[in-house]
C-alpha positions as CSV (number, residue, x, y, z in Angstrom):
1,X,0.1,-0.1,-0.1
2,X,1.6,3.4,-1.1
3,X,1.5,6.8,0.8
4,X,0.7,8.7,-2.1
5,X,-2.7,9.6,-2.4
6,X,-5.1,8.0,-5.0
7,X,-7.8,10.1,-6.8
8,X,-11.1,8.3,-7.9
9,X,-13.2,9.9,-11.0
10,X,-15.2,8.4,-13.5
11,X,-17.0,9.8,-16.6
12,X,-20.8,10.4,-16.7
13,X,-22.5,9.0,-19.4
14,X,-23.8,11.2,-22.0
15,X,-22.1,14.6,-21.2
16,X,-18.5,13.9,-20.9
17,X,-18.4,15.4,-17.4
18,X,-16.9,13.6,-14.2
19,X,-18.9,12.7,-11.3
20,X,-17.3,13.1,-7.9
21,X,-17.7,9.6,-6.1
22,X,-19.1,11.2,-2.9
23,X,-21.3,13.8,-4.8
24,X,-21.0,17.3,-5.1
25,X,-20.7,19.6,-8.3
26,X,-19.3,18.0,-11.2
27,X,-17.6,20.6,-12.4
28,X,-15.5,20.9,-9.4
29,X,-14.1,17.3,-9.7
30,X,-12.0,17.7,-12.6
31,X,-8.9,15.3,-12.7
32,X,-6.0,17.1,-11.1
33,X,-2.8,17.7,-13.3
34,X,-0.1,15.8,-12.3
35,X,2.9,17.9,-12.0
36,X,6.7,17.7,-10.9
37,X,6.2,20.3,-8.3
38,X,3.4,17.9,-6.6
39,X,5.8,14.7,-6.5
40,X,8.4,16.8,-5.1
41,X,6.1,17.7,-2.1
42,X,5.1,14.2,-1.4
43,X,8.7,13.1,-1.3
44,X,9.5,16.0,1.0
45,X,6.5,14.8,3.3
46,X,7.8,11.2,3.3
47,X,11.3,12.1,4.2
48,X,9.8,14.3,7.2
49,X,7.8,11.3,8.5
50,X,10.9,9.1,8.2
51,X,13.0,11.5,10.2
52,X,10.1,11.8,13.0
53,X,9.9,8.2,13.2
54,X,13.7,7.7,13.5
55,X,13.9,10.5,16.4
56,X,11.1,8.8,18.4
57,X,12.8,5.4,18.2
58,X,16.3,7.0,19.4
59,X,14.4,8.7,22.4
60,X,12.7,5.6,23.3
61,X,15.9,3.5,23.1
62,X,17.7,6.4,25.5
63,X,14.9,6.0,27.9
64,X,15.2,2.2,28.3
65,X,19.0,2.5,28.6
66,X,18.6,5.2,31.2
67,X,16.0,3.2,33.2
68,X,17.9,0.0,32.8
69,X,21.1,1.9,34.4
70,X,18.7,3.3,37.2
71,X,17.8,-0.3,38.2
72,X,21.5,-1.5,38.3
73,X,22.6,1.5,40.4
74,X,19.9,1.0,42.8
75,X,20.4,-2.8,43.3
76,X,24.4,-1.9,43.6
77,X,24.2,1.2,45.3
78,X,24.0,-0.2,48.7
79,X,27.0,-2.0,48.4
80,X,29.2,0.9,48.0
81,X,30.4,3.8,50.2
82,X,30.2,7.3,49.2
83,X,34.1,7.0,48.3
84,X,33.4,4.1,46.1
85,X,34.7,1.3,48.2
86,X,32.7,-1.9,47.9
87,X,30.8,-2.1,51.3
88,X,30.1,-5.9,50.9
89,X,33.7,-6.6,50.8
90,X,34.5,-4.9,53.9
91,X,31.6,-6.0,56.1
92,X,31.2,-9.6,55.2
93,X,34.6,-10.7,56.4
94,X,36.8,-9.8,59.3
95,X,40.5,-9.1,58.5
96,X,41.5,-11.2,61.4
97,X,43.6,-12.6,63.5
98,X,41.1,-12.1,65.9
99,X,41.1,-11.7,69.6
100,X,39.8,-13.0,73.0
101,X,37.8,-16.2,72.9
102,X,34.6,-17.8,71.8
103,X,33.2,-21.1,72.3
104,X,31.1,-22.8,69.5
105,X,29.9,-26.1,69.3
106,X,29.7,-28.2,65.9
107,X,27.1,-30.8,65.9
108,X,27.1,-34.0,64.1
109,X,25.5,-33.4,60.3
110,X,26.2,-29.5,60.4
111,X,26.7,-28.2,56.8
112,X,28.9,-25.4,56.1
113,X,26.1,-23.1,56.2
114,X,25.0,-24.3,59.7
115,X,28.7,-23.8,60.9
116,X,28.7,-20.4,59.6
117,X,25.6,-19.3,61.1
118,X,27.0,-20.6,64.6
119,X,30.1,-18.9,64.1
120,X,28.6,-15.8,62.9
121,X,26.2,-16.0,66.2
122,X,29.2,-16.3,68.6
123,X,31.0,-13.3,66.8
124,X,33.8,-15.5,65.3
125,X,33.1,-14.8,62.0
126,X,31.5,-11.7,60.4
127,X,28.7,-13.5,58.3
128,X,27.6,-17.1,57.8
129,X,28.1,-16.3,54.0
130,X,31.8,-15.4,54.4
131,X,32.2,-18.7,56.2
132,X,30.3,-20.7,53.6
133,X,32.6,-19.4,51.0
134,X,35.8,-20.1,52.9
135,X,34.3,-23.7,53.6
136,X,33.7,-24.3,49.9
137,X,36.9,-23.2,49.1
138,X,38.8,-25.2,51.5
139,X,39.2,-29.0,50.0
140,X,39.4,-30.5,53.6
141,X,36.6,-28.6,55.1
142,X,34.1,-31.7,54.7
143,X,36.3,-33.5,57.5
144,X,35.4,-31.1,60.3
145,X,34.4,-33.1,63.3
146,X,31.6,-32.6,65.6
147,X,32.6,-31.2,69.0
148,X,33.1,-28.0,71.0
149,X,35.8,-25.5,69.7
150,X,37.6,-22.8,71.6
151,X,38.0,-19.8,68.8
152,X,39.0,-16.2,68.7
153,X,36.4,-13.7,68.0
154,X,36.4,-11.6,64.8
155,X,38.5,-14.2,62.9
156,X,38.9,-14.2,59.0
157,X,36.6,-16.7,57.7
158,X,39.1,-18.6,55.9
159,X,41.3,-18.6,59.4
160,X,38.0,-20.0,61.2
161,X,38.0,-23.1,58.7
162,X,41.6,-23.8,59.3
163,X,40.8,-23.5,63.1
164,X,38.1,-26.1,63.0
165,X,40.4,-28.6,61.3
166,X,43.2,-28.2,63.9
167,X,42.5,-30.7,66.6
168,X,44.3,-28.1,69.0
169,X,41.2,-26.1,68.7
170,X,38.9,-28.6,70.2
171,X,37.8,-27.8,73.6
172,X,35.9,-31.2,73.6
173,X,35.0,-34.2,71.2
174,X,31.3,-35.0,71.0
175,X,30.6,-38.7,71.3
176,X,27.0,-40.3,70.7
177,X,26.1,-43.7,71.8
178,X,23.1,-45.1,70.3
179,X,21.0,-47.4,72.3
180,X,21.5,-51.4,71.9
181,X,25.2,-51.1,71.3
182,X,27.5,-54.0,73.0
183,X,30.4,-52.6,75.0
184,X,32.7,-53.6,72.0
185,X,30.7,-51.7,69.8
186,X,30.7,-48.6,72.0
187,X,34.7,-49.0,72.4
188,X,34.8,-48.5,68.7
189,X,32.8,-45.6,68.6
190,X,34.6,-43.9,71.3
191,X,38.0,-44.5,69.6
192,X,36.4,-43.3,66.3
193,X,35.5,-40.0,67.6
194,X,38.4,-39.2,70.4
195,X,41.2,-41.2,68.9
196,X,41.9,-42.7,72.4
197,X,43.3,-46.0,71.7
198,X,41.2,-49.1,71.6
199,X,43.8,-50.8,73.9
200,X,43.6,-48.4,76.5
201,X,39.6,-48.5,76.4
202,X,39.7,-52.1,76.8
203,X,42.2,-52.0,79.7
204,X,39.8,-49.3,81.3
205,X,36.8,-51.8,81.1
206,X,38.8,-54.0,83.4
207,X,39.3,-51.6,86.1
208,X,35.9,-51.5,87.8
209,X,37.1,-48.7,90.3
210,X,38.5,-46.4,87.7
211,X,35.4,-46.3,85.5
212,X,33.1,-46.2,88.5
213,X,31.3,-49.6,87.8
214,X,29.1,-50.5,90.7
215,X,29.7,-54.0,92.4
216,X,26.2,-55.1,91.2
217,X,27.7,-55.3,87.7
218,X,30.2,-57.9,89.0
219,X,33.1,-56.6,87.0
220,X,31.5,-56.7,83.6
221,X,30.6,-53.3,82.0
222,X,28.2,-54.8,79.6
223,X,24.8,-52.9,79.7
224,X,26.4,-50.3,81.9
225,X,27.7,-47.8,79.4
226,X,24.5,-45.6,79.0
227,X,23.5,-44.5,75.4
228,X,23.6,-40.9,75.1
229,X,25.6,-37.8,73.8
230,X,28.7,-37.0,75.8
231,X,31.4,-34.1,75.4
232,X,34.8,-35.4,75.8
233,X,37.6,-33.1,76.8
234,X,40.6,-33.5,74.5
235,X,42.8,-34.5,77.5
236,X,40.5,-37.2,78.8
237,X,41.7,-40.6,79.4
238,X,40.1,-43.8,78.6
239,X,38.7,-44.2,82.2
240,X,37.4,-40.9,82.3
241,X,35.2,-41.4,79.3
242,X,33.8,-44.7,80.4
243,X,33.3,-43.4,83.8
244,X,30.9,-40.6,82.5
245,X,28.8,-43.5,80.9
246,X,28.7,-45.7,83.7
247,X,27.6,-42.7,86.1
248,X,24.7,-41.7,83.8
249,X,23.4,-45.3,83.8
250,X,23.5,-45.1,87.9
251,X,22.0,-41.6,87.7
252,X,18.9,-43.0,85.5
253,X,18.5,-45.8,87.8
254,X,18.3,-43.8,90.9
255,X,16.2,-41.3,89.0
256,X,13.6,-44.0,88.5
257,X,14.1,-45.2,92.1
258,X,15.3,-48.6,91.2
259,X,16.8,-50.6,94.5
260,X,20.4,-51.2,94.1
261,X,20.0,-54.9,94.5
262,X,18.0,-54.6,91.5
263,X,20.3,-52.7,89.1
264,X,21.6,-55.6,87.2
265,X,18.6,-57.4,86.8
266,X,16.7,-54.3,85.6
267,X,19.5,-53.7,82.9
268,X,19.6,-57.5,82.0
269,X,15.7,-57.6,80.9
270,X,15.8,-54.4,79.7
271,X,18.9,-55.0,77.3
272,X,16.9,-58.0,76.1
273,X,13.8,-55.5,75.2
274,X,16.1,-53.2,73.5
275,X,17.8,-55.6,71.3
276,X,14.4,-57.4,70.4
277,X,12.2,-54.4,70.1
278,X,12.0,-51.9,67.4
279,X,9.0,-49.7,68.5
280,X,8.7,-48.3,72.0
281,X,5.0,-48.8,72.0
282,X,6.0,-52.8,71.9
283,X,8.6,-52.5,74.5
284,X,6.1,-52.8,77.6
285,X,4.5,-55.9,76.0
286,X,7.7,-57.4,75.5
287,X,8.8,-56.9,79.0
288,X,5.5,-58.4,80.1
289,X,6.2,-61.7,78.0
290,X,9.6,-61.8,79.8
291,X,7.9,-61.8,83.2
292,X,5.1,-64.2,82.3
293,X,7.8,-66.8,80.9
294,X,10.0,-66.4,84.0
295,X,7.0,-66.9,86.3
296,X,6.0,-70.1,84.7
297,X,9.4,-71.4,84.6
298,X,9.6,-71.3,80.5
299,X,12.7,-70.9,78.6
300,X,13.0,-67.1,77.4
301,X,13.7,-68.2,73.9
302,X,15.2,-64.7,72.9
303,X,17.5,-65.2,69.8
304,X,19.3,-61.9,70.4
305,X,20.9,-63.5,73.3
306,X,21.7,-66.5,71.8
307,X,23.4,-64.6,68.9
308,X,25.3,-62.3,71.6
309,X,26.5,-65.4,73.3
310,X,27.6,-67.0,69.8
311,X,29.5,-63.8,69.0
312,X,27.4,-63.3,66.1
313,X,25.7,-59.9,64.8
314,X,21.8,-60.4,63.8
315,X,19.7,-63.4,64.8
316,X,20.1,-65.8,61.8
317,X,21.1,-68.9,63.8
318,X,21.7,-72.5,62.9
319,X,19.8,-75.2,64.5
320,X,23.2,-76.3,66.2
321,X,23.6,-72.9,67.6
322,X,20.0,-72.7,68.9
323,X,20.6,-76.2,70.6
324,X,24.3,-75.1,72.0
325,X,23.8,-75.5,75.8
326,X,27.5,-74.6,76.1
327,X,26.6,-71.0,75.2
328,X,25.6,-69.5,78.6
329,X,23.5,-66.9,76.9
330,X,21.3,-69.5,75.0
331,X,17.7,-68.6,76.2
332,X,16.5,-71.4,74.1
333,X,18.4,-74.3,75.9
334,X,19.0,-72.7,79.4
335,X,16.5,-71.3,81.8
336,X,16.2,-67.9,83.3
337,X,17.9,-64.7,82.3
338,X,21.2,-64.8,80.5
339,X,24.6,-64.1,82.9
340,X,24.8,-60.3,81.9
341,X,23.0,-57.7,79.8
342,X,23.6,-58.4,76.2
343,X,23.6,-54.3,75.3
344,X,23.4,-50.9,76.9
345,X,19.5,-50.4,77.1
346,X,17.8,-46.8,76.5
347,X,15.6,-45.4,78.9
348,X,12.5,-46.5,77.1
349,X,13.5,-50.1,77.6
350,X,14.3,-49.5,81.1
351,X,11.0,-47.9,81.8
352,X,9.1,-50.7,80.2
353,X,10.9,-53.3,82.2
354,X,9.9,-51.3,85.3
355,X,6.3,-50.8,84.1
356,X,5.5,-53.9,81.9
357,X,2.0,-53.8,80.1
358,X,-0.9,-55.7,81.7
359,X,-1.5,-58.9,79.7
360,X,-1.0,-62.8,79.4
361,X,1.0,-63.1,76.2
362,X,3.7,-65.7,76.1
363,X,5.0,-65.1,72.7
364,X,6.1,-62.3,70.4
365,X,7.0,-62.4,66.9
366,X,8.2,-59.5,64.6
367,X,6.3,-60.2,61.2
368,X,7.6,-57.3,59.4
369,X,11.4,-56.6,60.1
370,X,11.2,-53.6,58.0
371,X,8.9,-51.7,60.0
372,X,9.2,-53.6,63.3
373,X,5.5,-54.6,63.4
374,X,5.1,-57.2,65.9
375,X,2.3,-59.9,66.9
376,X,2.0,-61.0,70.6
377,X,0.3,-64.3,71.2
378,X,-1.0,-66.3,73.8
379,X,-0.8,-69.8,72.7
380,X,1.6,-71.7,70.4
381,X,-1.1,-71.7,67.7
382,X,-1.4,-68.2,67.6
383,X,2.6,-67.7,67.5
384,X,2.6,-70.3,64.6
385,X,0.1,-68.1,62.5
386,X,2.5,-65.1,63.3
387,X,5.5,-67.0,62.3
388,X,3.6,-68.0,59.1
389,X,3.1,-64.5,58.4
390,X,6.8,-63.6,59.0
391,X,7.9,-66.4,56.7
392,X,5.5,-64.9,53.9
393,X,7.1,-61.5,54.2
394,X,10.5,-63.2,54.0
395,X,9.5,-65.2,50.9
396,X,7.9,-61.9,49.3
397,X,10.9,-59.6,50.1
398,X,13.5,-62.0,49.4
399,X,15.1,-61.8,52.7
């Protein structure tokens, strides 16, 4: 479509005059003469229109550039002082080396960001972000161990990472002992977290006086090393660490008002419940089954005890192992409780033994090892049905 004007006209029949398309005097609608001056005027108008459009485009582009610049300056302006120095660079990190003292605890599972937040809160680093960046830049940072550290205030972030990697900075080691571990497993855990030699720990276990082992334990610390989280000082000896654990067990027994003469028996029963039970809600029922069987002179038949005495993990036992009367912990072949606890019970299992559920159950069977679902039965027939359910689960899951 052209920008030039198009003029419509048509001859009127009979008189040779033209008729205006929109009406009017036909004498005034003569076809215009096309002249060179008219063409030049149209070209001038077109050039002017093109110039105007170009000017508008330039103005719009300039406005967009200015607007974008304003946004950038607004976003970055807060990062700079009046003299043009970068405020972020001067406030996110301290120059170091630091002063005074600050104590910070690093927990198991803490990320670099978690550590940075704790250090920033304690005034050790200027910001969690600065520490996170230094943590990411240090290839050894992932080996920082849980524990309590003695650091300086206002340290450079990279220096703080180095300090956490330096064992000399530790004011304590954090050791967590889960429920249900044997004393040998606990020794291995202590050695892993504190680097106290296993040989020293095993030697300390034999020194009842040094570790505060009550006489009721008859020299065997099994079941007496309470599962909890402990802060161990860097200069602590093997005996110091184990003494904390036996002292915690005594504290729990006293808090629950257990008579001293019953301490070992309670821990023994609780250790069986701890090793057999997966759900806390089942522990009081298991404790009741143990009492019912002991009252009626039945064998306890607890495979966890048999496995402990056989020195194997798990409860997948052979017929020979189940019938082995030379194993003093074979509760399938020998009456009564095993000679000692078989693991360190937690508070829930101790509480279950002290307050067993009411019931006449004589059996239990964990029918789903993954979820811990357990069926409690009164008769052998009910127990056989539960065992069949377990066997079906094993077949279905290829266990």
